[in-house]
C-alpha positions in Angstrom: 1.1 -0.8 14.7 -0.4 1.9 12.4 1.6 0.6 9.5 0.3 -2.9 9.9 -3.3 -1.7 10.3 -3.0 0.5 7.2 -1.5 -2.3 5.2 -4.1 -4.9 6.2 -7.3 -2.8 6.4 -7.0 0.3 4.3 -4.7 -0.8 1.4 -6.9 -3.7 0.0 -10.0 -1.5 0.0 -8.0 1.3 -1.7 -6.7 -1.1 -4.4 -10.1 -2.5 -5.2 -11.7 1.0 -5.3 -8.9 2.3 -7.5 -9.3 -0.5 -10.1 -13.1 -0.3 -10.0 -13.0 3.4 -10.7 -10.4 3.0 -13.4 -12.5 0.2 -15.0 -15.5 2.5 -14.9 -13.6 5.3 -16.5 -12.2 3.0 -19.2 -15.7 1.6 -19.9 -14.5 -1.9 -19.2 -17.1 -4.5 -20.0 -16.6 -6.2 -16.6 -15.2 -4.2 -13.8 -14.9 -7.3 -11.6 -12.6 -8.9 -14.2 -10.5 -5.8 -14.2 -10.2 -6.0 -10.4 -9.5 -9.7 -10.4 -6.7 -9.4 -12.9 -5.0 -6.2 -11.8 -5.6 -5.8 -8.0 -3.6 -8.8 -6.8 -0.5 -7.7 -8.6 -0.9 -4.2 -7.4 -1.4 -5.4 -3.8 1.8 -7.6 -3.9 3.8 -4.7 -5.3 2.4 -2.3 -2.8 3.2 -4.6 0.1 6.9 -3.9 -0.6 6.6 -0.2 -1.0 3.8 1.2 1.3 4.9 -0.2 4.7 8.2 1.6 4.3 6.5 4.8 3.1 3.9 4.6 5.9 6.6 4.2 8.6 8.3 7.4 7.4 4.9 9.2 7.1 3.7 8.2 10.5 6.9 9.4 12.1 6.7 12.9 10.7 
């Protein structure tokens, strides 16, 4: 249950915040464009990795 909640609630917020911050640091002209182009790919990739990592982390 914790894994599903983390994947659905926390991970999308984290991905958007990460790319907003990176866009700010890079001086991107449009941070929203940076998020729109990079966040969906990162979210899909993370959906394969983070649930497994969270299951191990929550068991320890």
